[in-house]
N, C-alpha and C positions, 0 to 999 in steps of 0.2 A: 557337677557333683565333685567334691574333693576326692583326691587319691591319697591313700595312706600306704606307707611302706612297712612291711613286716619281715621278721627273720624267724625261721624255724629253728628251734633249739635242738631238734632231733637230727635233722639232715643238713642244717646250715644254709639252706636255700633262702634267698631274699626274693620277696614278691610284693606286688602292689594290688590293692583292692580299691575300687571306686565304691563309696558308700556315703550315705548322708552323715552330716556332722553329729547328729544325735546317736549314731551307731559307731562312732569312732573308737570308743573304748570297749565295744563288744568283742568277744573272743573271735579269732579268725583261724581257720584251718589252712595249712599249707597245701599247695597243689598236689602233693603226694599223700595227703590225708592225715598228716600228723596234727595233733592238737596243741602241742607245746610251742606256742609262738609268742613273740614279743613285738609290740609296735615300736618302730624306730622313730627317733626324733628327726624331723626334717627342717632345714633352714629354708624358709620361703621369703622371697622379696615381695612386698606388697606395695602396689602403686608406683607412680613415677617411672622414670627411665634412668638408666645408668649414667647418662650424660647430663642430667638435669641439675645436679648439685656440684658446686665447685670443689675441686680437689683441695685438701689441706695443703698449706704451703710449708715447705721445709725450712727449718731454721727459725730465727727470730723474726721480728717484723710486727710485734704487738698482737699476734693472734693467740697467744697463750701456749703455743707449742704442744707437746705431747700430752700434758696433763690438763690443759685448759684453764689453769688458775695462775699461771705465771710462777709457780714454785720451782720449776726447773730452770737452771741457769742458762 
């Protein structure tokens, strides 16, 4: 079951809840009982492993550099 992170606007506490995806947008009360909470955006990596993709090469070499289109000198 996915875990979602919330922040209470009243007391400032950050907390997590495990709930089904269908309930991800449902209101959540903080552990102190306050109702004014907001769901935080979490960056989650999906699939693969950190070492599976080659690292981008620095400098020229025909790889397109920082912009991918060869427009950077």
